[in-house]
Biopython code that builds the backbone (N, CA, C, O; Angstrom):
import numpy as np
from Bio.PDB.StructureBuilder import StructureBuilder

atoms = [
    (1, "MET", "N", (-2.409, -8.702, -3.028)),
    (1, "MET", "CA", (-1.266, -8.645, -2.153)),
    (1, "MET", "C", (-1.019, -7.186, -1.796)),
    (1, "MET", "O", (-1.108, -6.311, -2.658)),
    (2, "SER", "N", (-0.728, -6.936, -0.604)),
    (2, "SER", "CA", (-0.397, -5.597, -0.156)),
    (2, "SER", "C", (1.030, -5.250, -0.567)),
    (2, "SER", "O", (1.828, -6.129, -0.893)),
    (3, "VAL", "N", (1.332, -3.982, -0.548)),
    (3, "VAL", "CA", (2.708, -3.526, -0.733)),
    (3, "VAL", "C", (3.257, -3.265, 0.662)),
    (3, "VAL", "O", (2.524, -2.854, 1.562)),
    (4, "ARG", "N", (4.540, -3.504, 0.833)),
    (4, "ARG", "CA", (5.176, -3.203, 2.112)),
    (4, "ARG", "C", (6.388, -2.319, 1.866)),
    (4, "ARG", "O", (6.947, -2.304, 0.769)),
    (5, "ILE", "N", (6.785, -1.592, 2.885)),
    (5, "ILE", "CA", (7.952, -0.710, 2.809)),
    (5, "ILE", "C", (9.099, -1.390, 3.547)),
    (5, "ILE", "O", (8.946, -1.814, 4.693)),
    (6, "THR", "N", (10.239, -1.490, 2.887)),
    (6, "THR", "CA", (11.391, -2.182, 3.461)),
    (6, "THR", "C", (12.213, -1.257, 4.362)),
    (6, "THR", "O", (11.921, -0.069, 4.490)),
    (7, "GLU", "N", (13.225, -1.818, 4.968)),
    (7, "GLU", "CA", (14.104, -1.062, 5.862)),
    (7, "GLU", "C", (14.947, -0.031, 5.133)),
    (7, "GLU", "O", (15.635, 0.762, 5.775)),
    (8, "GLU", "N", (14.912, -0.023, 3.811)),
    (8, "GLU", "CA", (15.638, 0.980, 3.040)),
    (8, "GLU", "C", (14.944, 2.343, 3.064)),
    (8, "GLU", "O", (15.496, 3.325, 2.565)),
    (9, "CYS", "N", (13.753, 2.412, 3.632)),
    (9, "CYS", "CA", (12.975, 3.657, 3.695)),
    (9, "CYS", "C", (13.802, 4.790, 4.306)),
    (9, "CYS", "O", (14.446, 4.618, 5.341)),
    (10, "ILE", "N", (13.771, 5.954, 3.644)),
    (10, "ILE", "CA", (14.488, 7.127, 4.152)),
    (10, "ILE", "C", (13.528, 8.164, 4.737)),
    (10, "ILE", "O", (13.934, 9.283, 5.050)),
    (11, "SER", "N", (12.258, 7.790, 4.883)),
    (11, "SER", "CA", (11.234, 8.653, 5.480)),
    (11, "SER", "C", (11.114, 9.995, 4.773)),
    (11, "SER", "O", (10.971, 11.034, 5.419)),
    (12, "CYS", "N", (11.171, 9.970, 3.456)),
    (12, "CYS", "CA", (11.086, 11.222, 2.699)),
    (12, "CYS", "C", (9.640, 11.724, 2.592)),
    (12, "CYS", "O", (9.413, 12.914, 2.372)),
    (13, "GLY", "N", (8.677, 10.830, 2.746)),
    (13, "GLY", "CA", (7.274, 11.232, 2.704)),
    (13, "GLY", "C", (6.673, 11.340, 1.323)),
    (13, "GLY", "O", (5.510, 11.722, 1.193)),
    (14, "ALA", "N", (7.431, 11.017, 0.282)),
    (14, "ALA", "CA", (6.911, 11.139, -1.087)),
    (14, "ALA", "C", (5.686, 10.264, -1.313)),
    (14, "ALA", "O", (4.807, 10.622, -2.096)),
    (15, "CYS", "N", (5.620, 9.139, -0.646)),
    (15, "CYS", "CA", (4.524, 8.185, -0.865)),
    (15, "CYS", "C", (3.206, 8.605, -0.212)),
    (15, "CYS", "O", (2.135, 8.271, -0.719)),
    (16, "LEU", "N", (3.270, 9.321, 0.888)),
    (16, "LEU", "CA", (2.061, 9.643, 1.655)),
    (16, "LEU", "C", (0.935, 10.271, 0.827)),
    (16, "LEU", "O", (-0.181, 9.752, 0.849)),
    (17, "PRO", "N", (1.179, 11.349, 0.108)),
    (17, "PRO", "CA", (0.065, 11.976, -0.623)),
    (17, "PRO", "C", (-0.357, 11.202, -1.868)),
    (17, "PRO", "O", (-1.403, 11.494, -2.447)),
    (18, "GLU", "N", (0.441, 10.221, -2.288)),
    (18, "GLU", "CA", (0.142, 9.481, -3.516)),
    (18, "GLU", "C", (-0.807, 8.311, -3.305)),
    (18, "GLU", "O", (-1.419, 7.842, -4.264)),
    (19, "CYS", "N", (-0.941, 7.837, -2.100)),
    (19, "CYS", "CA", (-1.749, 6.644, -1.827)),
    (19, "CYS", "C", (-3.235, 6.972, -1.908)),
    (19, "CYS", "O", (-3.726, 7.782, -1.122)),
    (20, "PRO", "N", (-3.965, 6.359, -2.847)),
    (20, "PRO", "CA", (-5.397, 6.658, -2.986)),
    (20, "PRO", "C", (-6.252, 6.085, -1.865)),
    (20, "PRO", "O", (-7.425, 6.436, -1.735)),
    (21, "ASN", "N", (-5.669, 5.204, -1.053)),
    (21, "ASN", "CA", (-6.423, 4.556, 0.017)),
    (21, "ASN", "C", (-6.010, 4.995, 1.416)),
    (21, "ASN", "O", (-6.518, 4.475, 2.409)),
    (22, "GLU", "N", (-5.087, 5.954, 1.495)),
    (22, "GLU", "CA", (-4.562, 6.423, 2.777)),
    (22, "GLU", "C", (-4.077, 5.253, 3.624)),
    (22, "GLU", "O", (-4.395, 5.152, 4.809)),
    (23, "ALA", "N", (-3.295, 4.367, 2.991)),
    (23, "ALA", "CA", (-2.806, 3.160, 3.646)),
    (23, "ALA", "C", (-1.412, 3.322, 4.240)),
    (23, "ALA", "O", (-0.916, 2.406, 4.896)),
    (24, "ILE", "N", (-0.773, 4.466, 4.024)),
    (24, "ILE", "CA", (0.607, 4.662, 4.463)),
    (24, "ILE", "C", (0.640, 5.550, 5.703)),
    (24, "ILE", "O", (-0.038, 6.575, 5.774)),
    (25, "PHE", "N", (1.444, 5.130, 6.675)),
    (25, "PHE", "CA", (1.593, 5.873, 7.929)),
    (25, "PHE", "C", (3.072, 6.081, 8.206)),
    (25, "PHE", "O", (3.912, 5.298, 7.764)),
    (26, "ASP", "N", (3.385, 7.142, 8.942)),
    (26, "ASP", "CA", (4.792, 7.437, 9.210)),
    (26, "ASP", "C", (5.375, 6.563, 10.310)),
    (26, "ASP", "O", (6.594, 6.523, 10.475)),
    (27, "THR", "N", (4.539, 5.865, 11.065)),
    (27, "THR", "CA", (5.027, 4.908, 12.059)),
    (27, "THR", "C", (4.047, 3.746, 12.187)),
    (27, "THR", "O", (2.866, 3.871, 11.864)),
    (28, "ARG", "N", (4.548, 2.645, 12.653)),
    (28, "ARG", "CA", (3.693, 1.486, 12.937)),
    (28, "ARG", "C", (2.665, 1.848, 14.010)),
    (28, "ARG", "O", (1.495, 1.479, 13.911)),
    (29, "ALA", "N", (3.117, 2.577, 15.037)),
    (29, "ALA", "CA", (2.227, 2.961, 16.135)),
    (29, "ALA", "C", (1.057, 3.802, 15.626)),
    (29, "ALA", "O", (-0.068, 3.644, 16.099)),
    (30, "ALA", "N", (1.310, 4.691, 14.669)),
    (30, "ALA", "CA", (0.235, 5.532, 14.125)),
    (30, "ALA", "C", (-0.792, 4.687, 13.374)),
    (30, "ALA", "O", (-1.994, 4.931, 13.485)),
    (31, "ALA", "N", (-0.333, 3.706, 12.619)),
    (31, "ALA", "CA", (-1.253, 2.817, 11.892)),
    (31, "ALA", "C", (-2.094, 2.014, 12.871)),
    (31, "ALA", "O", (-3.309, 1.897, 12.707)),
    (32, "GLU", "N", (-1.449, 1.468, 13.879)),
    (32, "GLU", "CA", (-2.169, 0.651, 14.850)),
    (32, "GLU", "C", (-3.115, 1.488, 15.701)),
    (32, "GLU", "O", (-4.193, 1.019, 16.065)),
    (33, "ALA", "N", (-2.728, 2.723, 16.025)),
    (33, "ALA", "CA", (-3.612, 3.611, 16.786)),
    (33, "ALA", "C", (-4.873, 3.947, 16.001)),
    (33, "ALA", "O", (-5.927, 4.203, 16.583)),
    (34, "ALA", "N", (-4.757, 3.945, 14.665)),
    (34, "ALA", "CA", (-5.920, 4.211, 13.812)),
    (34, "ALA", "C", (-6.763, 2.952, 13.614)),
    (34, "ALA", "O", (-7.797, 2.999, 12.948)),
    (35, "GLY", "N", (-6.334, 1.836, 14.184)),
    (35, "GLY", "CA", (-7.092, 0.604, 14.094)),
    (35, "GLY", "C", (-6.738, -0.296, 12.929)),
    (35, "GLY", "O", (-7.482, -1.224, 12.611)),
    (36, "TRP", "N", (-5.595, -0.031, 12.280)),
    (36, "TRP", "CA", (-5.185, -0.820, 11.119)),
    (36, "TRP", "C", (-4.067, -1.771, 11.482)),
    (36, "TRP", "O", (-3.416, -1.617, 12.515)),
    (37, "HIS", "N", (-3.845, -2.762, 10.621)),
    (37, "HIS", "CA", (-2.825, -3.780, 10.850)),
    (37, "HIS", "C", (-1.651, -3.602, 9.895)),
    (37, "HIS", "O", (-1.806, -3.146, 8.762)),
    (38, "VAL", "N", (-0.470, -3.978, 10.389)),
    (38, "VAL", "CA", (0.773, -3.878, 9.626)),
    (38, "VAL", "C", (1.426, -5.255, 9.624)),
    (38, "VAL", "O", (1.332, -5.989, 10.608)),
    (39, "SER", "N", (2.081, -5.606, 8.534)),
    (39, "SER", "CA", (2.737, -6.909, 8.431)),
    (39, "SER", "C", (3.721, -7.135, 9.565)),
    (39, "SER", "O", (4.353, -6.200, 10.056)),
    (40, "GLU", "N", (3.838, -8.367, 9.964)),
    (40, "GLU", "CA", (4.759, -8.779, 11.021)),
    (40, "GLU", "C", (6.167, -8.274, 10.725)),
    (40, "GLU", "O", (6.714, -8.533, 9.653)),
    (41, "GLY", "N", (6.748, -7.554, 11.675)),
    (41, "GLY", "CA", (8.118, -7.077, 11.550)),
    (41, "GLY", "C", (8.278, -5.730, 10.861)),
    (41, "GLY", "O", (9.351, -5.133, 10.949)),
    (42, "ASP", "N", (7.252, -5.228, 10.179)),
    (42, "ASP", "CA", (7.372, -3.942, 9.475)),
    (42, "ASP", "C", (7.290, -2.772, 10.451)),
    (42, "ASP", "O", (6.523, -2.798, 11.413)),
    (43, "GLY", "N", (8.092, -1.750, 10.185)),
    (43, "GLY", "CA", (8.039, -0.513, 10.958)),
    (43, "GLY", "C", (8.532, -0.637, 12.383)),
    (43, "GLY", "O", (8.148, 0.156, 13.243)),
    (44, "MET", "N", (9.366, -1.609, 12.644)),
    (44, "MET", "CA", (9.849, -1.802, 14.013)),
    (44, "MET", "C", (10.936, -0.785, 14.382)),
    (44, "MET", "O", (11.086, -0.443, 15.555)),
    (45, "ALA", "N", (11.683, -0.306, 13.405)),
    (45, "ALA", "CA", (12.729, 0.686, 13.667)),
    (45, "ALA", "C", (12.157, 2.093, 13.509)),
    (45, "ALA", "O", (11.207, 2.300, 12.754)),
    (46, "ASP", "N", (12.726, 3.038, 14.208)),
    (46, "ASP", "CA", (12.299, 4.430, 14.083)),
    (46, "ASP", "C", (12.549, 4.931, 12.670)),
    (46, "ASP", "O", (13.540, 4.557, 12.044)),
    (47, "GLY", "N", (11.663, 5.767, 12.169)),
    (47, "GLY", "CA", (11.865, 6.407, 10.881)),
    (47, "GLY", "C", (11.468, 5.573, 9.688)),
    (47, "GLY", "O", (11.783, 5.937, 8.555)),
    (48, "LEU", "N", (10.783, 4.458, 9.907)),
    (48, "LEU", "CA", (10.339, 3.631, 8.786)),
    (48, "LEU", "C", (8.839, 3.790, 8.591)),
    (48, "LEU", "O", (8.050, 3.531, 9.500)),
    (49, "TYR", "N", (8.463, 4.213, 7.411)),
    (49, "TYR", "CA", (7.052, 4.297, 7.084)),
    (49, "TYR", "C", (6.491, 2.882, 6.945)),
    (49, "TYR", "O", (7.235, 1.931, 6.704)),
    (50, "VAL", "N", (5.177, 2.755, 7.097)),
    (50, "VAL", "CA", (4.533, 1.451, 6.974)),
    (50, "VAL", "C", (3.282, 1.566, 6.112)),
    (50, "VAL", "O", (2.688, 2.636, 5.980)),
    (51, "ILE", "N", (2.903, 0.431, 5.530)),
    (51, "ILE", "CA", (1.663, 0.343, 4.765)),
    (51, "ILE", "C", (0.776, -0.670, 5.471)),
    (51, "ILE", "O", (1.207, -1.790, 5.743)),
    (52, "THR", "N", (-0.442, -0.290, 5.764)),
    (52, "THR", "CA", (-1.376, -1.205, 6.397)),
    (52, "THR", "C", (-2.040, -2.067, 5.331)),
    (52, "THR", "O", (-2.609, -1.558, 4.366)),
    (53, "TYR", "N", (-1.959, -3.370, 5.519)),
    (53, "TYR", "CA", (-2.528, -4.275, 4.527)),
    (53, "TYR", "C", (-4.051, -4.228, 4.505)),
    (53, "TYR", "O", (-4.668, -4.691, 3.546)),
    (54, "ASP", "N", (-4.659, -3.680, 5.540)),
    (54, "ASP", "CA", (-6.117, -3.522, 5.560)),
    (54, "ASP", "C", (-6.592, -2.546, 4.486)),
    (54, "ASP", "O", (-7.698, -2.687, 3.965)),
    (55, "ARG", "N", (-5.765, -1.560, 4.154)),
    (55, "ARG", "CA", (-6.171, -0.501, 3.237)),
    (55, "ARG", "C", (-5.458, -0.542, 1.881)),
    (55, "ARG", "O", (-5.904, 0.106, 0.934)),
    (56, "CYS", "N", (-4.371, -1.286, 1.779)),
    (56, "CYS", "CA", (-3.605, -1.312, 0.528)),
    (56, "CYS", "C", (-4.304, -2.174, -0.523)),
    (56, "CYS", "O", (-4.677, -3.318, -0.263)),
    (57, "THR", "N", (-4.471, -1.602, -1.707)),
    (57, "THR", "CA", (-5.040, -2.339, -2.844)),
    (57, "THR", "C", (-4.031, -2.411, -3.991)),
    (57, "THR", "O", (-4.394, -2.728, -5.123)),
    (58, "GLU", "N", (-2.765, -2.116, -3.694)),
    (58, "GLU", "CA", (-1.722, -2.047, -4.726)),
    (58, "GLU", "C", (-2.121, -1.054, -5.822)),
    (58, "GLU", "O", (-1.653, -1.157, -6.956)),
    (59, "CYS", "N", (-2.967, -0.114, -5.488)),
    (59, "CYS", "CA", (-3.493, 0.921, -6.395)),
    (59, "CYS", "C", (-4.395, 0.342, -7.489)),
    (59, "CYS", "O", (-4.752, 1.049, -8.432)),
    (60, "VAL", "N", (-4.767, -0.942, -7.372)),
    (60, "VAL", "CA", (-5.694, -1.550, -8.332)),
    (60, "VAL", "C", (-7.002, -0.749, -8.320)),
    (60, "VAL", "O", (-7.535, -0.410, -7.264)),
    (61, "GLY", "N", (-7.492, -0.463, -9.510)),
    (61, "GLY", "CA", (-8.709, 0.326, -9.644)),
    (61, "GLY", "C", (-8.461, 1.815, -9.728)),
    (61, "GLY", "O", (-9.335, 2.576, -10.144)),
    (62, "HIS", "N", (-7.273, 2.232, -9.333)),
    (62, "HIS", "CA", (-6.912, 3.650, -9.333)),
    (62, "HIS", "C", (-5.837, 3.977, -10.371)),
    (62, "HIS", "O", (-5.968, 4.942, -11.124)),
    (63, "TYR", "N", (-4.768, 3.165, -10.407)),
    (63, "TYR", "CA", (-3.607, 3.420, -11.256)),
    (63, "TYR", "C", (-3.110, 2.117, -11.874)),
    (63, "TYR", "O", (-3.530, 1.030, -11.477)),
    (64, "ASP", "N", (-2.222, 2.239, -12.840)),
    (64, "ASP", "CA", (-1.634, 1.076, -13.500)),
    (64, "ASP", "C", (-0.407, 0.529, -12.774)),
    (64, "ASP", "O", (0.198, -0.441, -13.230)),
    (65, "ALA", "N", (-0.040, 1.133, -11.662)),
    (65, "ALA", "CA", (1.108, 0.692, -10.873)),
    (65, "ALA", "C", (0.957, 1.222, -9.453)),
    (65, "ALA", "O", (0.318, 2.255, -9.249)),
    (66, "PRO", "N", (1.530, 0.537, -8.467)),
    (66, "PRO", "CA", (1.503, 1.061, -7.101)),
    (66, "PRO", "C", (2.217, 2.421, -7.056)),
    (66, "PRO", "O", (3.388, 2.523, -7.420)),
    (67, "GLN", "N", (1.520, 3.436, -6.617)),
    (67, "GLN", "CA", (2.069, 4.785, -6.640)),
    (67, "GLN", "C", (3.174, 5.005, -5.619)),
    (67, "GLN", "O", (4.054, 5.837, -5.837)),
    (68, "CYS", "N", (3.145, 4.279, -4.513)),
    (68, "CYS", "CA", (4.224, 4.420, -3.530)),
    (68, "CYS", "C", (5.560, 4.047, -4.171)),
    (68, "CYS", "O", (6.558, 4.750, -4.006)),
    (69, "ALA", "N", (5.565, 2.933, -4.903)),
    (69, "ALA", "CA", (6.790, 2.496, -5.575)),
    (69, "ALA", "C", (7.163, 3.440, -6.713)),
    (69, "ALA", "O", (8.346, 3.673, -6.964)),
    (70, "ALA", "N", (6.169, 3.978, -7.396)),
    (70, "ALA", "CA", (6.432, 4.853, -8.547)),
    (70, "ALA", "C", (7.115, 6.157, -8.139)),
    (70, "ALA", "O", (7.929, 6.690, -8.893)),
    (71, "VAL", "N", (6.792, 6.675, -6.955)),
    (71, "VAL", "CA", (7.365, 7.958, -6.537)),
    (71, "VAL", "C", (8.537, 7.824, -5.573)),
    (71, "VAL", "O", (9.224, 8.807, -5.295)),
    (72, "CYS", "N", (8.771, 6.632, -5.069)),
    (72, "CYS", "CA", (9.839, 6.441, -4.091)),
    (72, "CYS", "C", (11.210, 6.625, -4.746)),
    (72, "CYS", "O", (11.479, 6.044, -5.797)),
    (73, "PRO", "N", (12.083, 7.443, -4.119)),
    (73, "PRO", "CA", (13.422, 7.644, -4.682)),
    (73, "PRO", "C", (14.389, 6.494, -4.391)),
    (73, "PRO", "O", (15.502, 6.474, -4.916)),
    (74, "VAL", "N", (13.969, 5.538, -3.556)),
    (74, "VAL", "CA", (14.830, 4.425, -3.174)),
    (74, "VAL", "C", (14.394, 3.167, -3.932)),
    (74, "VAL", "O", (13.257, 2.720, -3.778)),
    (75, "PRO", "N", (15.276, 2.598, -4.740)),
    (75, "PRO", "CA", (14.917, 1.376, -5.476)),
    (75, "PRO", "C", (14.545, 0.235, -4.524)),
    (75, "PRO", "O", (15.191, 0.037, -3.495)),
    (76, "ASP", "N", (13.513, -0.498, -4.874)),
    (76, "ASP", "CA", (13.062, -1.677, -4.126)),
    (76, "ASP", "C", (12.714, -1.381, -2.668)),
    (76, "ASP", "O", (12.868, -2.250, -1.810)),
    (77, "CYS", "N", (12.254, -0.186, -2.384)),
    (77, "CYS", "CA", (11.806, 0.155, -1.033)),
    (77, "CYS", "C", (10.356, -0.270, -0.830)),
    (77, "CYS", "O", (9.985, -0.706, 0.259)),
    (78, "CYS", "N", (9.542, -0.146, -1.860)),
    (78, "CYS", "CA", (8.134, -0.540, -1.809)),
    (78, "CYS", "C", (7.977, -1.792, -2.657)),
    (78, "CYS", "O", (8.089, -1.745, -3.882)),
    (79, "ILE", "N", (7.715, -2.915, -1.988)),
    (79, "ILE", "CA", (7.660, -4.202, -2.676)),
    (79, "ILE", "C", (6.377, -4.948, -2.321)),
    (79, "ILE", "O", (5.713, -4.608, -1.342)),
    (80, "SER", "N", (6.031, -5.947, -3.096)),
    (80, "SER", "CA", (4.862, -6.772, -2.792)),
    (80, "SER", "C", (5.104, -7.534, -1.497)),
    (80, "SER", "O", (6.207, -8.015, -1.239)),
    (81, "ASP", "N", (4.065, -7.635, -0.694)),
    (81, "ASP", "CA", (4.132, -8.335, 0.586)),
    (81, "ASP", "C", (3.570, -9.741, 0.415)),
    (81, "ASP", "O", (2.355, -9.900, 0.302)),
    (82, "PRO", "N", (4.413, -10.758, 0.393)),
    (82, "PRO", "CA", (3.925, -12.123, 0.159)),
    (82, "PRO", "C", (3.063, -12.674, 1.294)),
    (82, "PRO", "O", (2.428, -13.717, 1.135)),
    (83, "GLN", "N", (3.033, -11.981, 2.442)),
    (83, "GLN", "CA", (2.209, -12.438, 3.559)),
    (83, "GLN", "C", (0.715, -12.278, 3.270)),
    (83, "GLN", "O", (-0.117, -12.922, 3.910)),
    (84, "PHE", "N", (0.372, -11.402, 2.289)),
    (84, "PHE", "CA", (-1.032, -11.112, 2.031)),
    (84, "PHE", "C", (-1.354, -11.163, 0.545)),
    (84, "PHE", "O", (-1.599, -10.128, -0.074)),
    (85, "PRO", "N", (-1.355, -12.367, -0.033)),
    (85, "PRO", "CA", (-1.698, -12.488, -1.454)),
    (85, "PRO", "C", (-3.195, -12.270, -1.674)),
    (85, "PRO", "O", (-4.026, -12.885, -1.007)),
    (86, "GLU", "N", (-3.524, -11.393, -2.611)),
    (86, "GLU", "CA", (-4.923, -11.123, -2.935)),
    (86, "GLU", "C", (-5.061, -11.071, -4.450)),
    (86, "GLU", "O", (-4.151, -10.621, -5.146)),
    (87, "THR", "N", (-6.175, -11.522, -4.947)),
    (87, "THR", "CA", (-6.422, -11.500, -6.384)),
    (87, "THR", "C", (-6.890, -10.117, -6.822)),
    (87, "THR", "O", (-7.240, -9.269, -6.001)),
    (88, "LYS", "N", (-6.886, -9.919, -8.103)),
    (88, "LYS", "CA", (-7.381, -8.670, -8.696)),
    (88, "LYS", "C", (-8.798, -8.383, -8.224)),
    (88, "LYS", "O", (-9.108, -7.254, -7.845)),
    (89, "ASP", "N", (-9.660, -9.392, -8.242)),
    (89, "ASP", "CA", (-11.060, -9.182, -7.842)),
    (89, "ASP", "C", (-11.194, -8.770, -6.381)),
    (89, "ASP", "O", (-12.012, -7.914, -6.047)),
    (90, "VAL", "N", (-10.395, -9.375, -5.514)),
    (90, "VAL", "CA", (-10.419, -9.014, -4.099)),
    (90, "VAL", "C", (-9.935, -7.576, -3.913)),
    (90, "VAL", "O", (-10.522, -6.813, -3.146)),
    (91, "LEU", "N", (-8.862, -7.213, -4.617)),
    (91, "LEU", "CA", (-8.332, -5.853, -4.505)),
    (91, "LEU", "C", (-9.317, -4.816, -5.046)),
    (91, "LEU", "O", (-9.460, -3.736, -4.471)),
    (92, "LEU", "N", (-9.989, -5.138, -6.141)),
    (92, "LEU", "CA", (-10.999, -4.213, -6.689)),
    (92, "LEU", "C", (-12.151, -4.023, -5.705)),
    (92, "LEU", "O", (-12.620, -2.902, -5.512)),
    (93, "GLU", "N", (-12.604, -5.095, -5.090)),
    (93, "GLU", "CA", (-13.686, -4.991, -4.115)),
    (93, "GLU", "C", (-13.255, -4.169, -2.903)),
    (93, "GLU", "O", (-14.025, -3.359, -2.386)),
    (94, "LYS", "N", (-12.015, -4.386, -2.454)),
    (94, "LYS", "CA", (-11.493, -3.600, -1.332)),
    (94, "LYS", "C", (-11.427, -2.120, -1.713)),
    (94, "LYS", "O", (-11.781, -1.262, -0.905)),
    (95, "ALA", "N", (-10.980, -1.811, -2.929)),
    (95, "ALA", "CA", (-10.898, -0.421, -3.389)),
    (95, "ALA", "C", (-12.288, 0.217, -3.407)),
    (95, "ALA", "O", (-12.450, 1.369, -3.005)),
    (96, "ARG", "N", (-13.272, -0.520, -3.864)),
    (96, "ARG", "CA", (-14.656, 0.013, -3.888)),
    (96, "ARG", "C", (-15.179, 0.272, -2.473)),
    (96, "ARG", "O", (-15.821, 1.290, -2.215)),
    (97, "ARG", "N", (-14.898, -0.651, -1.570)),
    (97, "ARG", "CA", (-15.360, -0.512, -0.191)),
    (97, "ARG", "C", (-14.680, 0.667, 0.509)),
    (97, "ARG", "O", (-15.328, 1.413, 1.243)),
    (98, "LEU", "N", (-13.382, 0.833, 0.283)),
    (98, "LEU", "CA", (-12.633, 1.911, 0.925)),
    (98, "LEU", "C", (-12.932, 3.285, 0.328)),
    (98, "LEU", "O", (-12.803, 4.305, 1.004)),
    (99, "ASN", "N", (-13.332, 3.301, -0.939)),
    (99, "ASN", "CA", (-13.522, 4.557, -1.670)),
    (99, "ASN", "C", (-14.880, 4.601, -2.358)),
    (99, "ASN", "O", (-14.939, 4.653, -3.587)),
    (100, "PRO", "N", (-15.971, 4.582, -1.600)),
    (100, "PRO", "CA", (-17.295, 4.523, -2.222)),
    (100, "PRO", "C", (-17.628, 5.731, -3.105)),
    (100, "PRO", "O", (-18.513, 5.651, -3.957)),
    (101, "ASP", "N", (-16.927, 6.837, -2.904)),
    (101, "ASP", "CA", (-17.206, 8.045, -3.690)),
    (101, "ASP", "C", (-16.264, 8.228, -4.872)),
    (101, "ASP", "O", (-16.394, 9.196, -5.621)),
    (102, "LYS", "N", (-15.311, 7.306, -5.050)),
    (102, "LYS", "CA", (-14.363, 7.411, -6.159)),
    (102, "LYS", "C", (-14.721, 6.403, -7.246)),
    (102, "LYS", "O", (-15.266, 5.335, -6.966)),
    (103, "GLU", "N", (-14.410, 6.755, -8.475)),
    (103, "GLU", "CA", (-14.606, 5.818, -9.574)),
    (103, "GLU", "C", (-13.465, 4.800, -9.545)),
    (103, "GLU", "O", (-12.292, 5.175, -9.532)),
    (104, "ILE", "N", (-13.811, 3.527, -9.536)),
    (104, "ILE", "CA", (-12.827, 2.449, -9.544)),
    (104, "ILE", "C", (-12.862, 1.810, -10.924)),
    (104, "ILE", "O", (-13.896, 1.298, -11.353)),
    (105, "ASP", "N", (-11.733, 1.840, -11.613)),
    (105, "ASP", "CA", (-11.628, 1.323, -12.973)),
    (105, "ASP", "C", (-11.034, -0.089, -12.939)),
    (105, "ASP", "O", (-9.865, -0.249, -12.587)),
    (106, "PRO", "N", (-11.815, -1.113, -13.298)),
    (106, "PRO", "CA", (-11.316, -2.492, -13.242)),
    (106, "PRO", "C", (-10.176, -2.775, -14.217)),
    (106, "PRO", "O", (-9.542, -3.827, -14.126)),
    (107, "ASN", "N", (-9.906, -1.868, -15.136)),
    (107, "ASN", "CA", (-8.802, -2.028, -16.076)),
    (107, "ASN", "C", (-7.489, -1.468, -15.549)),
    (107, "ASN", "O", (-6.442, -1.669, -16.165)),
    (108, "LYS", "N", (-7.528, -0.775, -14.429)),
    (108, "LYS", "CA", (-6.311, -0.214, -13.825)),
    (108, "LYS", "C", (-5.710, -1.261, -12.908)),
    (108, "LYS", "O", (-6.012, -1.315, -11.716)),
    (109, "VAL", "N", (-4.855, -2.088, -13.483)),
    (109, "VAL", "CA", (-4.235, -3.195, -12.762)),
    (109, "VAL", "C", (-2.797, -3.326, -13.271)),
    (109, "VAL", "O", (-2.562, -3.230, -14.476)),
    (110, "TRP", "N", (-1.851, -3.541, -12.387)),
    (110, "TRP", "CA", (-0.472, -3.701, -12.828)),
    (110, "TRP", "C", (-0.136, -5.179, -12.977)),
    (110, "TRP", "O", (-0.876, -6.035, -12.492)),
    (111, "SER", "N", (0.952, -5.478, -13.632)),
    (111, "SER", "CA", (1.304, -6.843, -14.000)),
    (111, "SER", "C", (1.641, -7.738, -12.816)),
    (111, "SER", "O", (1.628, -8.961, -12.959)),
    (112, "GLY", "N", (1.939, -7.174, -11.663)),
    (112, "GLY", "CA", (2.290, -7.979, -10.493)),
    (112, "GLY", "C", (1.112, -8.523, -9.729)),
    (112, "GLY", "O", (1.302, -9.287, -8.783)),
    (113, "VAL", "N", (-0.091, -8.162, -10.099)),
    (113, "VAL", "CA", (-1.288, -8.596, -9.379)),
    (113, "VAL", "C", (-1.662, -10.019, -9.798)),
    (113, "VAL", "O", (-1.592, -10.373, -10.975)),
    (114, "ARG", "N", (-2.053, -10.812, -8.829)),
    (114, "ARG", "CA", (-2.502, -12.186, -9.118)),
    (114, "ARG", "C", (-3.849, -12.152, -9.819)),
    (114, "ARG", "O", (-4.673, -11.272, -9.572)),
    (115, "GLY", "N", (-4.061, -13.137, -10.709)),
    (115, "GLY", "CA", (-5.284, -13.304, -11.481)),
    (115, "GLY", "C", (-6.469, -12.743, -10.876)),
    (115, "GLY", "O", (-7.555, -12.831, -11.449)),
]
sb = StructureBuilder()
sb.init_structure("model")
sb.init_model(0)
sb.init_chain("A")
sb.init_seg("    ")
for serial, (resi, resn, name, xyz) in enumerate(atoms, 1):
    if name == "N":
        sb.init_residue(resn, " ", resi, " ")
    sb.init_atom(name, np.array(xyz, "f"), 0.0, 1.0, " ", f" {name:<3s}", serial, name[0])
structure = sb.get_structure()
């Protein structure tokens, strides 16, 4: 499942450098211009960051928790996106494909990931 950014986003930018997959963009238009997809309804207002579900692996393979949520100063701003449920194995494969030069650790999985 991808992570999504809610309307509580204050556009502080803390999440941008933390994403190991470069899945976060400062606008929906920027994500789409790069050829990525964003969940229906996300990033429609000005000043809302977005996460593209094409690149988000919930940090599986990289960290024990989604880093966007870990560094965000706003509670419940970065949440699981139920529109895109993915299993641990799917997320690990996506992480390997997106980051062929990085070591992907199959033990780096947080408790919110589906089997």
